[in-house]
C-alpha positions, 0 to 999 in steps of 0.5 A, spaced: 612 495 539 605 495 537 601 500 534 595 503 538 589 503 535 587 511 536 582 514 531 585 519 526 581 525 527 582 527 520 578 521 517 571 520 518 568 513 519 564 512 513 558 510 518 558 517 521 557 521 514 552 526 515 545 525 512 543 529 506 537 534 508 532 537 504 533 545 503 528 549 506 525 553 501 525 561 502 521 563 497 515 561 493 508 559 495 510 552 498 513 556 504 506 558 507 501 554 510 494 553 506 489 557 510 481 557 509 478 554 503 485 551 500 487 548 507 480 544 507 481 542 499 488 540 501 485 535 507 480 532 502 485 531 497 489 527 502 483 523 505 482 521 498 489 519 496 489 515 503 482 512 501 485 510 494 491 507 497 487 503 502 483 500 496 489 498 492 493 495 498 487 491 499 486 489 492 494 487 492 493 483 498 487 479 495 491 477 489 497 475 493 492 471 498 488 468 492 495 466 488 496 462 495 503 466 497 504 466 504 503 473 507 507 476 513 502 482 515 496 479 518 491 485 518 493 485 510 492 478 510 485 478 513 483 484 508 485 480 502 481 474 504 475 478 505 476 481 499 477 474 495 470 472 498 467 478 496 469 478 489 467 470 489 460 472 492 459 478 486 461 473 481 456 468 484 451 473 484 452 475 476 452 468 474 446 466 478 442 472 474 445 470 467 441 465 463 445 459 462 444 452 460 444 446 466 450 443 463 454 450 464 451 451 471 454 444 473 461 445 470 461 452 474 459 448 480 464 443 480 470 449 479 467 452 486 
């Protein structure tokens, strides 16, 4: 006779392993939510870190787009293109302000 395919109740499949949960703190200053001045300070820190992350994200996207690589995320791709164009404009302004010989200006214009 053929064996029936009944699951063994003593053995658990590897897919159903329980996920590790982070322990809930019962003591210390991290167990209580900040109030007043500390809360506003924490919000400012979060906003600052998010702004820095956005700026870094755009800078990395600009490097990727500038290198000619393909990029999947459309919003980051567009932000990267804008950043590349902004950097080129800043560089052109810097070059136009500096005193250069005519020969050097012609060579720079060929590169653009």
